[in-house]
C-alpha positions in Angstrom: -0.1 0.5 0.2 3.4 2.5 0.5 4.4 1.8 -2.5 1.9 2.3 -4.2 0.9 5.8 -2.7 4.4 6.8 -3.2 4.5 5.7 -6.6 4.0 8.1 -9.8 1.1 7.4 -10.8 -0.1 8.5 -7.1 1.6 11.5 -7.3 0.4 12.8 -10.6 -3.2 12.1 -9.8 -2.7 13.6 -6.5 -0.9 16.8 -7.9 -3.1 17.2 -10.7 -6.2 17.4 -7.8 -4.7 19.8 -5.9 -4.2 22.1 -8.7 -7.6 21.2 -9.7 -8.4 22.0 -6.2 -6.7 25.1 -5.6 -8.3 26.6 -8.5 -11.8 25.7 -8.4 -11.2 27.6 -4.7 -9.5 30.6 -6.0 -12.1 30.9 -8.9 -15.1 30.2 -6.2 -13.6 32.8 -4.0 -13.0 35.4 -6.2 -16.6 35.1 -7.6 -18.2 35.1 -4.0 -16.0 38.3 -3.2 -17.7 39.8 -6.5 -20.9 38.2 -6.1 -20.9 39.4 -2.7 -19.5 43.1 -3.8 -22.3 43.7 -6.2 -25.1 42.5 -3.8 -24.6 44.4 -1.0 -23.2 47.6 -3.2 -26.8 47.2 -5.3 -28.7 47.4 -1.5 -26.8 50.0 -0.2 -27.5 51.7 -4.0 -31.3 51.1 -3.8 -31.6 52.3 0.2 -29.4 55.5 -0.3 -31.5 56.7 -3.3 -35.5 55.1 -1.4 -34.5 57.0 0.9 -32.8 60.4 -0.5 -36.5 59.6 -2.5 -38.3 59.6 0.8 -36.3 62.8 2.1 -37.4 64.8 -0.8 -40.8 63.8 -0.9 -41.5 65.3 2.9 -39.3 67.9 3.5 -40.0 70.6 1.1 -43.4 71.8 3.0 -41.2 71.9 6.4 -40.8 74.3 8.2 -37.5 75.3 9.9 -36.3 75.8 12.9 -38.8 72.5 13.3 -40.3 71.5 16.5 -39.7 68.4 18.6 -43.5 67.1 17.2 -42.3 68.0 13.3 -39.4 65.4 14.0 -41.4 62.6 15.2 -44.1 63.2 12.4 -41.2 63.1 10.1 -39.7 60.4 11.2 -43.3 58.1 11.4 -43.5 59.2 8.1 -40.2 58.2 6.8 -40.8 54.7 8.2 -44.4 54.4 7.3 -42.3 54.6 3.7 -39.5 53.0 4.2 -42.1 49.5 5.2 -40.0 47.0 2.1 -36.5 48.1 3.8 -37.6 47.5 6.9 -35.8 50.2 8.1 -35.3 52.2 11.5 -35.6 56.1 11.2 -34.2 58.5 13.9 -33.8 62.6 12.7 -31.8 65.4 14.5 -31.3 68.8 14.3 -28.5 70.5 14.7 -27.0 69.6 18.2 -30.8 68.7 19.6 -31.0 65.1 21.0 -31.7 62.0 18.5 -35.6 61.5 17.6 -37.1 59.5 18.5 -34.6 59.0 22.2 -31.7 56.9 21.3 -28.0 56.5 22.4 -26.6 58.2 19.6 -22.8 55.9 19.8 -24.9 52.5 19.9 -26.8 53.9 16.8 -25.5 56.0 14.0 -21.1 54.7 13.8 -18.9 58.0 15.3 -17.4 58.4 11.5 -21.1 58.5 9.7 -22.2 61.4 12.0 -19.2 63.1 11.7 -19.8 62.8 7.7 -23.4 64.1 8.4 -22.2 66.9 10.2 -20.3 67.6 7.1 -22.4 67.6 4.8 -21.4 64.0 3.3 -24.4 61.8 2.5 -22.7 58.7 3.3 -23.6 54.9 4.7 -21.9 52.6 6.6 -21.9 48.6 7.3 -21.6 47.4 11.2 -22.1 44.5 12.9 -25.1 44.4 16.1 -25.1 41.1 18.2 -24.1 38.9 15.1 -26.2 40.3 12.2 -25.5 42.5 9.6 -26.9 46.2 9.2 -26.5 49.2 6.9 -26.6 52.2 8.7 -27.0 55.8 6.0 -27.2 59.5 6.9 -28.5 62.0 5.0 -28.0 66.0 5.4 -31.1 67.8 4.6 -29.6 71.1 2.7 -32.0 74.1 1.4 -33.9 73.6 -2.1 -33.1 76.7 -3.7 -29.5 77.8 -2.1 -27.4 73.7 -1.4 -26.3 75.0 2.2 -27.1 72.5 5.2 -30.2 73.4 7.2 -28.5 71.3 10.2 -31.4 68.5 10.2 -29.8 65.2 9.6 -31.9 62.3 8.8 -30.7 58.8 9.5 -31.6 55.2 8.8 -31.0 52.1 10.2 -31.7 48.5 8.0 -30.9 45.0 8.6 -29.4 43.0 5.3 -30.5 39.8 6.2 -31.4 39.0 3.0 -28.5 39.8 1.4 -26.5 37.8 4.3 -29.5 35.2 3.2 -28.0 35.4 -0.8 -24.0 35.4 0.3 -25.0 32.4 2.3 -26.1 31.1 -0.9 -23.6 31.6 -3.0 -20.6 30.1 -0.4 -23.2 26.8 -0.5 -23.7 26.8 -3.7 -19.5 27.5 -4.6 -19.0 24.9 -2.1 -21.4 22.3 -4.5 -19.9 23.4 -7.3 -16.3 23.0 -6.5 -16.8 19.2 -4.6 -17.9 17.7 -7.7 -15.6 19.8 -9.8 -12.4 18.1 -7.6 -14.3 14.7 -8.0 -14.4 14.8 -11.6 -10.9 15.9 -11.8 -9.5 12.6 -10.4 -10.9 11.3 -14.4 -8.8 13.3 -16.2 -6.1 13.5 -13.8 -6.0 9.2 -14.2 -6.2 9.6 -18.4 -3.4 12.0 -18.2 -1.2 9.9 -15.0 -2.1 6.2 -17.4 -0.9 8.2 -20.2 2.7 10.0 -18.8 3.6 6.3 -17.2 2.5 3.7 -20.4 6.0 4.1 -21.5 7.6 4.7 -18.3 5.7 1.1 -17.6 6.9 0.0 -20.9 10.6 1.2 -20.5 10.4 -0.8 -16.9 9.4 -4.4 -18.8 12.0 -3.8 -21.4 14.6 -2.9 -19.5 14.3 -6.4 -17.2 14.2 -8.2 -20.0 17.7 -6.8 -21.2 18.7 -8.1 -18.0 17.2 -11.4 -18.6 19.3 -11.7 -21.5 16.6 -10.7 -24.5 19.2 -8.6 -25.9 16.9 -8.3 -28.6 13.9 -6.3 -26.8 12.7 -3.2 -28.3 10.3 0.0 -27.3 7.1 1.3 -29.9 8.2 4.8 -30.4 5.1 7.2 -30.7 5.1 10.9 -30.5 7.8 13.2 -30.5 8.0 13.8 -27.0 10.6 13.8 -24.2 8.9 10.2 -23.5 9.7 9.3 -27.1 13.0 10.9 -26.8 13.4 8.4 -24.1 12.4 5.6 -26.0 14.6 5.8 -29.0 17.4 6.8 -26.8 17.0 3.1 -25.2 16.8 1.7 -28.2 20.0 3.0 -29.4 21.2 1.6 -26.5 19.7 -2.1 -26.7 21.0 -1.8 -30.0 24.7 -0.8 -29.2 24.5 -3.7 -26.2 24.0 -6.1 -28.2 26.2 -5.6 -30.5 28.7 -5.3 -28.6 27.4 -8.7 -26.3 27.3 -10.5 -30.0 30.7 -9.9 -30.7 32.3 -10.5 -27.2 30.4 -13.8 -27.5 32.2 -14.3 -31.0 34.8 -13.4 -29.5 34.9 -15.5 -26.1 33.9 -18.4 -28.4 36.5 -18.5 -30.9 39.4 -18.2 -27.9 37.8 -21.0 -26.0 37.8 -23.1 -29.6 40.9 -21.7 -29.9 42.6 -23.0 -27.0 40.4 -26.4 -27.3 41.4 -26.7 -30.5 45.2 -26.2 -30.0 44.8 -28.1 -26.3 43.8 -31.5 -28.8 46.0 -30.5 -31.4 49.3 -30.5 -28.6 48.5 -34.1 -27.0 49.2 -35.8 -29.7 53.0 -34.5 -30.1 53.1 -34.3 -25.8 52.6 -38.1 -26.0 55.1 -39.2 -28.1 57.7 -36.4 -27.0 57.1 -38.0 -23.0 57.5 -41.6 -24.2 61.0 -40.4 -25.9 61.7 -38.3 -22.7 61.1 -41.2 -20.8 63.4 -43.5 -22.7 65.8 -41.1 -22.3 65.2 -39.7 -18.6 66.3 -43.6 -17.6 69.2 -43.9 -20.4 70.4 -40.4 -18.4 72.5 -41.8 -16.0 75.1 -43.2 -18.7 75.2 -40.1 -20.7 78.0 -37.8 -19.8 76.7 -34.5 -17.2 75.7 -32.0 -19.5 73.7 -34.4 -21.9 72.0 -36.1 -18.4 71.3 -32.3 -17.3 69.9 -31.3 -20.8 67.9 -35.0 -21.5 66.4 -34.2 -17.6 65.6 -30.2 -18.0 63.8 -31.7 -21.0 61.4 -34.2 -19.5 61.1 -31.6 -16.6 59.5 -29.2 -19.3 57.5 -31.3 -21.0 55.7 -32.8 -18.2 55.0 -29.3 -17.3 53.7 -28.8 -20.7 51.5 -31.5 -20.9 49.9 -30.6 -17.3 49.2 -27.3 -18.7 47.3 -29.2 -21.7 45.5 -31.2 -19.7 44.5 -28.6 -17.8 42.9 -26.1 -21.0 41.8 -28.9 -21.9 39.7 -29.4 -18.4 39.0 -26.1 -18.4 37.4 -25.5 -22.2 35.0 -28.8 -20.9 33.8 -26.5 -17.6 33.5 -23.1 -20.8 32.0 -25.2 -23.3 29.4 -26.9 -20.6 30.4 -30.3 -21.3 31.6 -31.4 -17.7 29.4 -32.9 -15.8 28.6 -34.8 -12.8 28.7 -38.6 -12.0 27.7 -38.9 -8.8 28.3 -41.9 -6.4 27.8 -43.1 -2.3 31.5 -42.3 -1.3 33.4 -42.7 2.7 34.7 -39.4 2.6 37.3 -39.8 4.5 38.4 -43.0 2.4 38.0 -40.4 -0.7 40.5 -38.1 0.1 42.6 -40.8 2.1 43.4 -42.0 -1.3 44.3 -38.8 -3.1 47.0 -38.3 -0.5 48.3 -41.9 -0.8 48.2 -41.4 -4.9 50.3 -39.2 -4.9 52.9 -39.9 -1.6 51.4 -37.4 0.8 50.3 -39.2 3.3 53.5 -38.6 5.2 53.5 -34.7 4.9 49.9 -33.7 5.6 48.1 -34.3 9.0 44.4 -35.9 8.8 41.5 -35.4 10.8 39.2 -37.9 8.6 35.9 -38.6 11.1 35.0 -42.1 10.3 31.5 -43.1 8.9 30.4 -39.5 6.7 29.4 -40.5 3.5 28.1 -38.5 0.4 27.2 -38.2 -3.2 30.1 -37.3 -4.5 32.0 -37.3 -7.6 35.1 -39.2 -7.0 37.1 -38.4 -9.3 36.7 -34.5 -9.4 36.4 -34.7 -5.6 40.2 -36.0 -5.9 40.8 -32.9 -8.3 39.6 -30.7 -5.2 41.7 -32.3 -2.2 45.0 -33.1 -4.6 45.5 -29.0 -6.5 44.2 -28.3 -2.7 47.0 -30.0 -0.7 49.1 -29.5 -3.7 48.9 -25.7 -3.3 49.4 -25.9 0.7 53.1 -27.6 0.1 55.2 -25.8 -2.6 53.9 -22.5 -1.3 52.5 -22.7 2.0 54.5 -23.7 5.2 54.4 -27.4 7.0 52.9 -29.1 8.3 49.9 -29.3 5.7 46.6 -30.3 7.5 43.5 -31.4 6.3 39.9 -32.2 7.8 36.8 -33.1 7.1 33.5 -32.1 9.1 29.7 -31.7 8.9 27.8 -28.6 9.6 24.7 -26.9 9.3 24.3 -24.4 6.7 24.2 -20.9 7.7 26.2 -19.5 4.6 22.5 -17.4 3.1 20.0 -20.3 0.7 22.4 -23.1 2.3 19.7 -25.1 3.6 20.4 -29.2 5.7 23.6 -30.5 6.5 27.0 -28.8 5.2 30.3 -31.1 4.0 33.2 -29.1 5.1 36.8 -29.9 3.7 39.1 -28.0 4.9 43.3 -27.8 3.9 45.6 -25.6 5.6 49.1 -24.6 6.1 51.4 -23.0 8.5 53.3 -20.3 5.8 53.0 -16.9 5.7 49.4 -16.3 5.2 48.1 -15.0 1.4 48.9 -11.1 0.9 45.2 -10.0 1.3 45.3 -8.1 -1.5 46.0 -11.5 -3.7 43.2 -13.4 -1.5 40.1 -11.9 -4.0 42.4 -13.3 -7.0 43.7 -16.5 -6.3 40.8 -18.7 -7.9 41.4 -16.7 -11.0 43.0 -17.7 -14.3 46.6 -17.5 -15.0 47.1 -15.5 -11.5 50.4 -16.2 -9.2 50.6 -14.4 -6.2 54.2 -13.5 -7.4 54.1 -11.8 -10.9 57.6 -11.6 -11.0 57.8 -15.3 -10.8 56.7 -15.8 -14.9 57.9 -19.3 -14.9 57.4 -22.0 -11.3 55.6 -25.2 -11.9 52.5 -24.1 -11.8 50.2 -23.0 -15.0 47.9 -20.9 -12.8 45.3 -22.6 -13.3 44.9 -25.4 -10.4 42.5 -23.0 -8.0 40.4 -22.2 -11.1 39.5 -26.0 -11.9 39.3 -26.6 -8.5 36.4 -23.6 -8.0 34.2 -25.4 -11.3 34.2 -28.7 -9.8 33.5 -27.1 -6.8 30.6 -25.4 -8.7 29.9 -28.3 -9.9 28.8 -29.4 -7.1 26.9 -26.8 -6.4 28.9 -26.0 -3.3 31.6 -22.8 -2.6 35.3 -22.7 -2.2 36.7 -19.7 -0.3 40.5 -18.6 0.5 41.5 -17.1 3.9 44.5 -16.7 6.6 44.6 -18.1 9.5 44.6 -16.0 13.0 47.5 -18.0 14.3 49.3 -18.0 10.8 49.3 -19.7 7.5 46.1 -20.2 4.4 42.8 -22.3 5.1 41.0 -23.3 1.8 37.2 -24.2 2.6 35.6 -26.5 0.1 32.0 -26.2 1.6 29.6 -29.0 -0.3 25.9 -29.7 0.2 26.1 -33.1 2.0 23.7 -35.5 -0.1 23.0 -38.6 0.9 21.6 -41.1 -1.2 18.6 -41.3 -3.6 19.7 -36.9 -3.4 19.6 -34.9 -6.1 22.5 -35.6 -9.3 22.9 -31.5 -9.8 
């Protein structure tokens, strides 16, 4: 739910609705203000005009200074004439009291009274007990001269109908804004769909590219920024497909070359090895220089033969032709046979618990143990130890029991900068040592054989000194998977 709420679609829809709501509220507010001003202005103009008309119709026959009775009659006459406006009339002559009697400060605002006293007709809206009222003040002048007569007429009228109209405007604005915002969700969803469709297509295409479908392309429509993005993606995918195809072709050629060269070398090497063996047997009867040359040739021929065999093995792994031939074996006995076959039983300390059986490929496990032990004997320090144990799977994705084979030495250990590269092909810890007994493929072959068993192999330095290689394999029993 959180992912949906934080998605691009949700953000686009929310932004669209916010803009629609803001526009609706702004329009409603401006409309309300203008309509309210127009309603109140119309009411004010109508009331002022009506009051002026009534005053002008009743004043011509009026004598000055007016008596108290005349002022009362004027208020009654104006009140009857303004029944439609529901106004309340007060009059005053010069500085005399208001007629009818009233609290002037409470009835008529001070500012309004001051304007009328200065001969200016004025009106003012005010609030009385939470209700809106309109106060109007008119100075009465002499018709022939236009001079102030001293008579002031004030009217108060409620604005109830105007407030009702204003509230109706507010309700109408609210009633129109809410459906408007709700209806805005429809074009918002349509717009979001139009924007997100190319994005979804790009996401699907990217996943296909990551899965290896390098011929994936996007359909380009339109000329906007998203169309430009789709074209750029297609160009990138095309370039990537061409580069990967070229790399695969070069890799296939290099594998084929290594396999062909190794295969072609096997026959002459077999003949050379046979001849060298004969010469090596007769080396004792030769003069020292010739014997040295014969032994040197024998040694180098042996190295070349082992390198060719390693290259052939690597070629099989690269071609996917390497297969497991699992068999139920005693792990301790398999390790002992490996050490005995190479005459290492007196050079290696073993910790091999009896009764540990697993389904393994004996030939490939023999290669793994031989390569690791041989590497420890050549480059580590004695004594070299081989230990077998069973542990519960703790690595990510490892389930059930695990078979661990550890080969440790007491040498100087492995340089930390070298550790990440020890299983790489043709890698040698000492780059200055161009020639050595090894081809640089032994640990790489070990890694591939372990991977065939769905296992891992790790290299590390022991705290007490020396290096340790750990082979971690799933402990399969009879009837388990054969990989």
